[in-house]
GUTOR-612836 format. One record per residue (C-alpha): residue in one letter; x, y, z. Coordinates in Angstrom, 2 decimals. Layout:
residues N
A | X | Y | Z
...
***
This chain:
residues 490
M | 7.63 | 40.55 | -6.81
T | 5.45 | 37.74 | -7.07
S | 3.99 | 36.43 | -10.42
T | 0.56 | 37.93 | -11.32
L | -2.26 | 38.24 | -13.96
Q | -3.67 | 41.45 | -15.32
I | -7.34 | 41.38 | -16.00
N | -9.00 | 44.53 | -17.86
G | -6.65 | 46.44 | -14.99
A | -8.09 | 43.92 | -12.04
T | -4.52 | 42.28 | -10.66
T | -5.52 | 38.71 | -10.21
G | -2.72 | 35.23 | -8.89
N | -2.98 | 32.89 | -6.83
A | -1.80 | 30.37 | -3.74
L | 0.79 | 28.15 | -6.08
Q | 1.99 | 30.85 | -7.93
T | 2.23 | 33.39 | -4.45
L | 4.23 | 30.76 | -3.16
L | 6.44 | 28.97 | -4.99
V | 6.88 | 31.07 | -7.51
A | 8.02 | 33.77 | -4.76
P | 11.93 | 34.52 | -5.41
D | 12.04 | 35.06 | -1.71
I | 12.12 | 31.18 | -1.03
Q | 15.16 | 30.33 | -0.19
P | 17.17 | 26.21 | 0.07
G | 16.59 | 25.27 | 3.88
D | 13.14 | 27.61 | 4.38
E | 10.61 | 25.81 | 6.04
V | 7.48 | 25.03 | 4.75
S | 4.78 | 25.77 | 7.41
Y | 0.94 | 24.42 | 7.43
Q | -0.39 | 26.73 | 5.43
L | 1.97 | 26.23 | 2.49
C | 2.43 | 22.04 | 2.52
K | -1.86 | 22.75 | 1.83
E | -1.42 | 24.36 | -0.73
I | 1.72 | 22.05 | -2.03
Y | -0.65 | 18.74 | -1.95
A | -3.29 | 20.34 | -3.45
W | -2.26 | 22.24 | -6.39
H | 1.74 | 21.60 | -6.63
P | 1.75 | 18.73 | -9.95
M | 4.13 | 16.48 | -7.56
G | 2.16 | 17.21 | -4.06
A | -0.06 | 15.03 | -4.06
K | 1.89 | 12.16 | -5.51
L | 4.42 | 12.64 | -3.33
A | 2.43 | 12.33 | -0.52
D | -0.42 | 9.87 | -1.69
F | 1.65 | 7.07 | -4.77
P | 3.93 | 5.49 | -1.99
I | 0.84 | 4.84 | 0.31
A | -1.68 | 3.31 | -2.45
M | 1.61 | 1.45 | -3.72
A | 1.69 | -0.10 | -0.12
Q | -2.15 | -0.60 | -0.23
F | -2.86 | -1.82 | -3.63
K | -3.20 | -5.86 | -2.72
P | -4.77 | -6.29 | -0.01
R | -3.12 | -8.32 | 3.01
K | -3.86 | -12.29 | 3.57
I | -5.74 | -13.22 | 6.58
A | -5.31 | -16.23 | 8.20
V | -7.68 | -17.65 | 10.98
P | -5.76 | -21.00 | 11.74
D | -7.74 | -21.58 | 15.14
G | -10.89 | -21.86 | 14.21
P | -13.29 | -22.73 | 11.20
E | -10.74 | -20.19 | 9.04
D | -12.92 | -19.67 | 5.72
V | -16.13 | -18.03 | 7.91
L | -14.33 | -16.27 | 9.70
V | -11.99 | -14.43 | 7.40
E | -15.06 | -13.69 | 5.38
A | -16.72 | -12.14 | 8.16
F | -13.95 | -9.78 | 8.85
E | -13.34 | -8.90 | 5.61
R | -17.12 | -7.94 | 5.37
E | -16.52 | -5.61 | 8.24
W | -13.17 | -4.59 | 6.92
K | -15.47 | -2.72 | 3.54
A | -18.60 | -2.03 | 5.52
C | -15.75 | -0.03 | 8.10
D | -13.74 | 1.69 | 4.93
A | -11.02 | 0.92 | 7.28
S | -8.15 | 1.16 | 4.37
R | -9.76 | 4.26 | 3.08
V | -9.06 | 5.40 | 6.81
I | -6.15 | 4.06 | 7.08
F | -4.83 | 6.05 | 3.77
N | -6.07 | 9.08 | 4.52
V | -4.87 | 8.88 | 8.58
A | -1.22 | 7.89 | 6.79
R | -1.93 | 10.47 | 3.58
L | -1.97 | 13.55 | 6.20
A | 0.98 | 12.66 | 8.32
R | 3.20 | 12.74 | 5.28
V | 1.88 | 15.72 | 4.17
Y | 1.71 | 18.35 | 7.36
G | 4.25 | 15.67 | 9.28
V | 1.85 | 14.54 | 12.12
S | -2.27 | 13.32 | 12.20
T | -4.41 | 10.67 | 14.47
L | -7.19 | 8.44 | 14.06
A | -9.94 | 8.28 | 16.59
L | -12.58 | 5.93 | 17.18
L | -15.89 | 7.48 | 17.69
V | -19.32 | 5.61 | 19.04
E | -22.47 | 7.20 | 19.51
G | -24.04 | 7.73 | 22.43
V | -20.42 | 7.71 | 24.15
Q | -18.32 | 10.33 | 25.71
A | -14.96 | 10.72 | 23.44
G | -13.32 | 10.84 | 27.21
S | -13.85 | 7.47 | 28.04
P | -12.07 | 4.35 | 27.16
V | -13.33 | 2.04 | 24.51
N | -15.00 | -0.79 | 25.57
F | -14.84 | -2.69 | 22.57
E | -16.95 | -5.88 | 23.54
E | -19.98 | -3.67 | 22.96
L | -18.77 | -2.00 | 19.97
A | -20.79 | -4.65 | 17.73
G | -24.16 | -2.98 | 18.71
K | -23.14 | 0.39 | 18.71
K | -22.90 | 3.32 | 15.54
I | -19.24 | 4.54 | 14.80
A | -17.78 | 6.57 | 13.07
F | -13.79 | 7.49 | 12.53
N | -12.33 | 11.15 | 12.51
V | -9.04 | 12.22 | 10.97
F | -7.06 | 14.84 | 11.90
D | -4.71 | 17.03 | 10.75
P | -2.79 | 19.72 | 12.83
L | -4.64 | 21.88 | 13.14
N | -7.85 | 20.34 | 14.66
T | -4.58 | 18.73 | 17.69
A | -3.28 | 22.68 | 17.76
G | -1.93 | 22.39 | 20.91
S | -2.19 | 19.15 | 22.22
L | 0.47 | 17.21 | 20.32
V | 3.26 | 20.29 | 21.49
L | 4.83 | 16.49 | 23.14
N | 7.16 | 17.55 | 26.19
Q | 10.55 | 18.02 | 25.82
D | 12.05 | 17.22 | 29.56
P | 14.54 | 14.41 | 29.41
N | 13.35 | 12.77 | 32.27
A | 9.77 | 13.08 | 32.07
F | 7.52 | 9.74 | 31.38
D | 6.20 | 10.82 | 28.71
F | 9.32 | 12.89 | 27.05
Q | 8.37 | 13.01 | 23.81
K | 5.43 | 10.71 | 23.64
S | 2.04 | 11.84 | 22.78
D | -0.61 | 10.49 | 25.88
G | -3.91 | 11.31 | 24.05
V | -5.61 | 14.81 | 21.64
T | -7.45 | 17.51 | 22.62
V | -10.21 | 18.86 | 19.75
Q | -11.37 | 21.88 | 20.42
G | -11.47 | 21.82 | 23.61
V | -12.70 | 18.23 | 23.51
E | -10.47 | 15.26 | 25.60
Y | -10.01 | 11.58 | 23.56
H | -9.18 | 8.65 | 25.47
P | -5.44 | 7.36 | 24.59
S | -7.48 | 3.90 | 24.01
R | -9.34 | 5.62 | 20.63
T | -7.21 | 6.89 | 19.29
V | -3.79 | 6.90 | 16.92
T | -0.95 | 9.45 | 16.26
I | 1.85 | 8.89 | 13.86
M | 4.53 | 10.70 | 12.72
N | 6.22 | 11.01 | 9.36
E | 9.14 | 10.69 | 11.00
D | 10.23 | 10.57 | 14.57
P | 10.75 | 14.07 | 16.20
I | 13.91 | 15.60 | 16.87
Y | 14.97 | 17.33 | 20.51
I | 13.42 | 21.06 | 20.64
G | 13.05 | 20.96 | 16.73
Y | 9.68 | 22.27 | 16.46
T | 8.09 | 21.74 | 13.15
Q | 5.27 | 24.78 | 11.77
S | 3.67 | 22.22 | 9.97
A | 2.76 | 20.43 | 12.49
F | 2.52 | 22.92 | 15.54
G | 5.15 | 21.15 | 17.48
Y | 7.85 | 18.88 | 18.42
V | 6.97 | 16.21 | 15.76
G | 7.44 | 14.62 | 12.40
R | 8.90 | 16.18 | 9.66
S | 6.72 | 16.92 | 6.23
V | 7.46 | 15.14 | 3.46
Y | 7.51 | 18.02 | 1.12
Q | 9.61 | 19.95 | 4.16
R | 13.01 | 19.05 | 2.87
A | 11.81 | 19.45 | -1.23
L | 10.74 | 22.81 | -1.27
Y | 13.24 | 24.42 | -3.47
P | 13.16 | 22.38 | -5.86
L | 9.20 | 21.94 | -5.39
K | 9.45 | 25.41 | -6.75
S | 12.19 | 24.58 | -8.96
F | 10.07 | 22.50 | -10.51
I | 7.01 | 25.24 | -11.32
N | 9.65 | 26.63 | -13.92
T | 10.50 | 23.57 | -16.11
Q | 6.27 | 23.76 | -16.24
I | 6.47 | 27.00 | -17.60
T | 9.14 | 26.22 | -19.95
N | 7.18 | 23.65 | -21.39
D | 4.42 | 25.92 | -21.71
M | 6.68 | 27.78 | -23.24
I | 7.98 | 25.29 | -25.70
A | 4.08 | 23.87 | -26.64
L | 3.52 | 27.78 | -27.96
K | 6.71 | 28.21 | -29.94
A | 6.90 | 24.35 | -30.99
G | 4.44 | 25.24 | -33.53
V | 5.99 | 28.10 | -34.84
L | 6.96 | 27.90 | -38.94
I | 9.46 | 30.34 | -40.38
A | 8.90 | 31.07 | -44.35
T | 11.32 | 32.26 | -45.93
L | 10.33 | 34.48 | -49.17
D | 11.89 | 36.04 | -51.97
Q | 11.56 | 39.44 | -52.40
Q | 10.45 | 40.34 | -55.75
S | 12.11 | 44.05 | -56.17
S | 14.27 | 46.77 | -53.99
A | 10.99 | 48.58 | -53.35
V | 8.41 | 47.12 | -50.57
D | 4.83 | 48.76 | -51.92
K | 1.53 | 47.51 | -50.95
L | 1.37 | 45.00 | -53.77
M | 4.44 | 43.50 | -52.70
A | 2.84 | 43.44 | -49.09
N | 0.12 | 41.67 | -50.55
I | 1.67 | 39.14 | -52.16
A | 3.80 | 38.41 | -49.40
G | 0.67 | 38.38 | -47.05
Q | -0.76 | 35.64 | -48.62
K | 1.68 | 33.13 | -49.11
R | 1.77 | 33.63 | -45.18
D | -2.01 | 32.80 | -45.21
M | -1.41 | 30.03 | -47.49
V | 1.39 | 28.63 | -45.54
K | -0.77 | 28.66 | -42.31
G | -3.40 | 27.84 | -43.08
A | -1.61 | 24.21 | -45.01
S | -3.17 | 21.08 | -43.61
V | -2.91 | 17.41 | -44.56
G | -4.04 | 16.84 | -47.77
N | -3.08 | 19.92 | -48.85
V | -0.89 | 21.15 | -51.62
I | 1.19 | 24.62 | -52.12
S | 3.85 | 25.62 | -54.09
I | 7.11 | 27.98 | -53.12
A | 9.14 | 29.66 | -55.50
V | 13.11 | 27.75 | -56.03
G | 14.91 | 30.22 | -53.27
E | 12.08 | 30.12 | -51.08
D | 12.21 | 27.56 | -47.96
I | 9.43 | 26.27 | -44.61
Q | 10.61 | 25.27 | -41.76
S | 9.63 | 25.04 | -38.40
L | 10.55 | 26.87 | -35.47
N | 14.35 | 24.87 | -34.69
L | 14.33 | 24.05 | -30.59
Q | 16.97 | 20.96 | -30.54
N | 19.34 | 22.27 | -28.47
L | 16.78 | 22.68 | -25.26
D | 15.98 | 19.00 | -25.79
G | 19.29 | 18.09 | -23.98
A | 19.75 | 20.69 | -21.47
F | 16.36 | 21.10 | -20.53
G | 15.70 | 17.66 | -20.18
M | 18.55 | 16.69 | -17.74
A | 17.29 | 19.83 | -15.48
R | 13.83 | 18.73 | -15.30
K | 14.88 | 15.01 | -14.52
N | 17.57 | 16.55 | -11.88
I | 15.37 | 18.57 | -10.40
I | 12.84 | 15.50 | -9.50
E | 15.52 | 13.44 | -8.45
D | 16.74 | 16.04 | -5.92
I | 12.63 | 16.19 | -5.26
A | 12.91 | 12.47 | -4.08
T | 16.13 | 13.01 | -2.49
A | 14.56 | 15.15 | -0.49
A | 11.49 | 13.62 | 0.39
G | 13.59 | 9.94 | 0.84
T | 11.17 | 8.39 | -2.12
P | 12.68 | 6.41 | -4.77
S | 13.41 | 8.36 | -7.57
K | 11.19 | 5.68 | -10.09
L | 8.27 | 6.73 | -7.42
L | 8.15 | 9.95 | -9.11
L | 9.68 | 9.63 | -13.00
S | 7.22 | 6.96 | -13.72
E | 9.43 | 5.46 | -15.46
T | 9.14 | 1.54 | -16.26
F | 11.59 | -1.24 | -14.73
A | 13.87 | -2.02 | -17.26
E | 12.89 | -5.73 | -16.34
G | 9.85 | -5.22 | -15.19
F | 9.11 | -4.80 | -11.00
G | 8.76 | -8.46 | -10.77
E | 11.72 | -9.86 | -11.91
G | 13.91 | -8.48 | -8.89
T | 15.75 | -6.18 | -10.68
E | 18.16 | -3.88 | -8.39
D | 15.36 | -1.20 | -8.57
A | 12.84 | -3.40 | -8.00
K | 14.45 | -4.18 | -4.74
H | 14.66 | -0.48 | -3.50
V | 11.23 | 0.10 | -4.08
A | 9.66 | -2.79 | -2.42
Q | 12.09 | -2.24 | 0.59
Y | 10.71 | 1.17 | 0.56
I | 6.96 | -0.10 | 0.76
Q | 7.92 | -2.41 | 3.17
G | 8.90 | 0.06 | 5.11
L | 5.81 | 2.23 | 4.98
R | 3.76 | -1.38 | 5.33
E | 5.35 | -1.26 | 9.44
W | 4.99 | 2.01 | 9.55
M | 1.08 | 1.71 | 9.30
Q | 1.11 | -1.03 | 11.30
D | -0.27 | 0.76 | 15.00
L | -3.23 | 1.60 | 12.41
Y | -4.17 | -1.65 | 11.31
D | -3.51 | -3.17 | 14.34
F | -6.25 | -0.85 | 15.67
M | -8.35 | -0.95 | 12.79
D | -8.07 | -4.89 | 13.47
T | -9.02 | -5.42 | 16.71
I | -12.53 | -3.00 | 16.25
V | -13.30 | -4.79 | 13.05
Q | -12.89 | -8.19 | 14.77
Y | -14.68 | -7.04 | 17.78
R | -17.85 | -6.02 | 15.72
A | -17.57 | -9.32 | 12.46
W | -16.94 | -12.28 | 15.05
N | -19.78 | -11.21 | 17.81
P | -22.03 | -12.58 | 20.24
E | -25.13 | -13.18 | 17.67
F | -22.48 | -14.54 | 15.04
Y | -21.04 | -17.58 | 17.73
E | -24.75 | -17.91 | 17.76
T | -24.39 | -19.16 | 13.41
I | -21.02 | -20.85 | 13.99
Q | -22.46 | -22.82 | 17.19
A | -25.24 | -24.36 | 15.07
R | -23.26 | -25.27 | 11.84
F | -20.98 | -26.49 | 13.74
P | -22.43 | -27.96 | 17.40
E | -19.55 | -30.52 | 17.92
E | -16.29 | -28.25 | 18.07
Y | -18.55 | -25.53 | 19.67
G | -21.89 | -26.81 | 20.89
K | -20.95 | -26.53 | 24.66
K | -17.91 | -24.02 | 24.15
D | -17.59 | -20.22 | 25.41
Y | -17.96 | -17.43 | 23.57
K | -14.84 | -15.61 | 24.80
Q | -13.15 | -18.72 | 24.68
A | -13.61 | -19.24 | 21.58
F | -13.35 | -15.48 | 20.61
Y | -9.98 | -15.42 | 21.88
A | -8.54 | -18.54 | 20.55
W | -9.84 | -16.82 | 17.20
R | -8.17 | -13.24 | 18.23
N | -5.00 | -15.28 | 19.53
G | -4.70 | -16.79 | 16.04
F | -5.13 | -13.63 | 14.06
K | -2.56 | -13.41 | 11.22
A | -2.60 | -10.89 | 8.19
E | 0.56 | -11.40 | 6.00
W | 1.55 | -8.67 | 3.51
P | 1.96 | -10.48 | -0.12
P | 5.04 | -9.98 | -1.54
L | 5.99 | -7.06 | -3.83
L | 8.41 | -8.88 | -5.51
E | 6.97 | -11.91 | -7.10
E | 8.05 | -14.57 | -8.58
P | 6.88 | -15.44 | -11.72
D | 4.83 | -19.00 | -12.44
S | 7.33 | -21.12 | -13.88
E | 9.88 | -20.13 | -10.94
K | 6.90 | -20.98 | -8.54
I | 6.50 | -24.34 | -10.25
K | 9.59 | -25.30 | -9.74
V | 10.02 | -24.58 | -5.95
D | 6.33 | -26.74 | -5.57
E | 7.74 | -29.42 | -7.50
A | 10.47 | -29.76 | -5.24
K | 8.39 | -29.78 | -1.93
M | 6.62 | -32.51 | -4.02
E | 9.75 | -34.35 | -4.72
A | 11.25 | -34.16 | -0.86
T | 7.40 | -34.81 | 0.73
I | 7.59 | -38.16 | -1.78
S | 10.78 | -39.12 | -0.22
M | 10.41 | -38.95 | 2.91
V | 6.83 | -40.93 | 2.98
E | 9.08 | -43.38 | 1.21
V | 11.72 | -43.08 | 3.51
L | 9.18 | -43.24 | 6.59
L | 6.44 | -45.61 | 6.10
P | 8.42 | -49.36 | 6.35
Q | 9.82 | -48.29 | 9.58
M | 6.28 | -46.29 | 10.83
D | 3.65 | -48.24 | 13.43
P | 0.58 | -48.49 | 11.90
E | -0.23 | -45.36 | 14.39
N | 1.90 | -43.53 | 12.92
K | 1.76 | -44.94 | 9.34
V | -1.86 | -42.70 | 9.52
R | 0.11 | -39.62 | 10.75
V | 2.51 | -39.65 | 7.81
I | -0.13 | -40.40 | 5.68
Q | -2.10 | -36.93 | 6.49
W | 1.34 | -34.89 | 6.94
A | 1.76 | -35.37 | 3.10
C | -1.88 | -34.84 | 1.83
D | -1.37 | -31.35 | 4.04
N | 1.77 | -30.83 | 1.60
F | 0.19 | -31.33 | -1.10
N | -3.05 | -29.62 | -0.60
S | -0.37 | -26.73 | -0.26
L | 0.70 | -27.24 | -3.89
K | -2.11 | -25.61 | -5.50
L | -0.41 | -24.64 | -7.96
L | 0.38 | -28.40 | -8.90
F | -2.93 | -30.01 | -8.01
D | -6.50 | -27.78 | -8.87
S | -8.29 | -30.78 | -6.35
P | -7.37 | -31.32 | -2.91
L | -6.50 | -34.47 | -1.82
E | -9.30 | -36.07 | 0.33
L | -8.96 | -39.44 | 1.98
D | -11.44 | -41.30 | 4.23
W | -9.38 | -41.44 | 7.64
Q | -11.66 | -43.27 | 9.77
A | -11.55 | -46.59 | 6.79
L | -7.68 | -45.62 | 6.88
E | -7.61 | -46.31 | 10.43
N | -9.86 | -49.48 | 10.13
Y | -8.02 | -50.94 | 6.78
E | -6.62 | -54.66 | 6.80
P | -4.74 | -54.90 | 3.57
P | -4.92 | -57.96 | 1.74
Q | -2.80 | -61.51 | 3.02
P | -1.65 | -63.12 | -0.29
E | -2.25 | -67.00 | -0.45
E | 0.59 | -69.39 | 0.57
P | 1.15 | -72.33 | -0.54
P | -0.67 | -75.97 | 1.02
G | 1.62 | -77.79 | 3.30
E | 2.67 | -74.97 | 4.61
P | 1.73 | -72.69 | 8.15
A | 0.54 | -69.42 | 6.95
P | 2.01 | -66.91 | 8.85
P | 0.28 | -64.83 | 11.45
K | -1.88 | -61.69 | 10.18
P | -0.74 | -58.20 | 10.82
K | -3.10 | -56.24 | 13.17
A | -5.90 | -53.92 | 11.92
L | -4.57 | -50.44 | 12.07
T | -7.52 | -49.91 | 13.85
D | -5.89 | -52.04 | 16.50
A | -3.71 | -50.41 | 16.81
V | -5.11 | -46.67 | 18.04
R | -7.19 | -48.29 | 19.67
A | -3.99 | -49.27 | 22.26
A | -2.21 | -45.87 | 21.34
R | -5.62 | -44.48 | 22.66
K | -5.55 | -46.41 | 25.82
R | -2.20 | -46.46 | 26.90
T | -2.59 | -42.21 | 26.88
T | -5.82 | -42.64 | 28.78
R | -4.30 | -44.43 | 32.06
R | -1.23 | -41.97 | 31.21
E | -3.57 | -39.31 | 31.92
G | -5.47 | -40.67 | 34.52
***
C-alpha cells in the first residue's frame, strides 16, 4: 500500500509518496529513469546531492592566461565570449544530468549546418550557435555501448542519435557518472553506461522521508500543553465542566505579557519530547551519512555542518572535501576543453585580430592571423584556483621569502656578471618583484634602453696619478654581443 490522502471521498497522492514511502522498496533495488527524475525534482536531498558538489567545483572561475600574446586583451575577449555563450551554466547542466541519470551529452548546433557534418571551428565566429544538453531519454538507443570485448569501440561512445538525427562526434561530448561495467545495464540511462548518484542511496533516501514525517509530528506535538487541574468535587456536573473548560481556554489563550493564576495543586507543562532528541537525532544523522557514503560524497556537504577550523585552514575534513571537488573538476575537463575551443575561435576571430594589429603594429602588423591564433591557443592556460587557500598572513611570509631569495641572488650574481648579463639579471629581479602583489601594489618599471646606455660616474683621481681606463658602457657590450650573434647566425 502507498501513502494517500482522502479529500471528500477522492483519493489523491503524489509521486514522491508513491515512489519513496512504498514498502516494496528494499536495499539493493535499482532506480529507473522516472524514479531518478522524481527524486531530483521532489526529494529534499535530490537536488543537493546532484547539484551542490558541481556548484562548489564552479564556485570560483578559472584563471585564464595567454602568455604568448597581449594577455590582458586576449583574456578579456575570451571571458566576454565565455559569458555570452553561458558556458559555465551549460557545463553545469551536463554534469548535473550525468549525476542524476548516469550519462548525459552536450551537443553543438550551428544555424544552417547539418548536425551530422563535422564542426568547422574556423567558421563559428560568423554563425549563430546553440548548445543542447541531452539526457538518456533523448539519446535512448544510441548510448547502449558495444559489449564485445574484441570490438574497437568496446564500451566507448562514438556519437549520439536524437529522434533519428545523427550527430557527428566532433560536435558532441558525452560524460558518465562512474565508468561503465561490463554487461552492467543501467535502467536510469538505458544502456551499459555509468550509474546514477541515487542508485546505491535509494534505500536511505527513502528512510530520509520518514525523518521528514517524524519532524512534522514533533512540530505538531511540541506546542501541546498539559494542564493538571484540581477537581472541585467527586461528581462532575455541567457547572464544573464549564469551569474546567474556562481554565483550559485561559491557558490556551495566554501569551507574552499575560498573567494567569492556577491553584496550589494544579500544574501546567509542555509535552515531554526529550527522549526523542537522542535517538531521532542520531538516526537522522546516520541516514544522511549513509546517503553520502552511498553516493561517494563527503557527508559534510549534505549535513551542512561548518568545518571545525574553517574551509581555508586545511583541516582533514576540508582536505577531504577539496580532494573530492578536485576530482569533479577533472571529471568535467572534457566539457571545458570542448567549450574552450569553441570560445577561442569565436573570441579571437579575424575581425578581432585586425584590432590587435592596429594596437600592436610592431609585433602583429605583418604576422599572419593563423600563425598568431595558433600561438595563442598553444599558450592558453586555464587553471582552477586552489580550494584550500592560505590566509594573507601566510602568503605574505611566502612572498617575503621569495623577495629575500631574489635579492640574495642578485647580490651574488651582479659582481660576477659582464654588462650584458647584468641587464638580464636586473630584468629577472624586476619580474620577480612585480609578481609579489601582496608586498608591492605598483609594478617596478625601468627604462631598459637607458640602462643599457648608462655609464656609471667615475671617481676623481688625485693629481699626479694616471687615471684608470673608463669601463665601457653597457650598450657597447650589448652591441658587441649582437654582432657576435649575427655573425654566428650568418
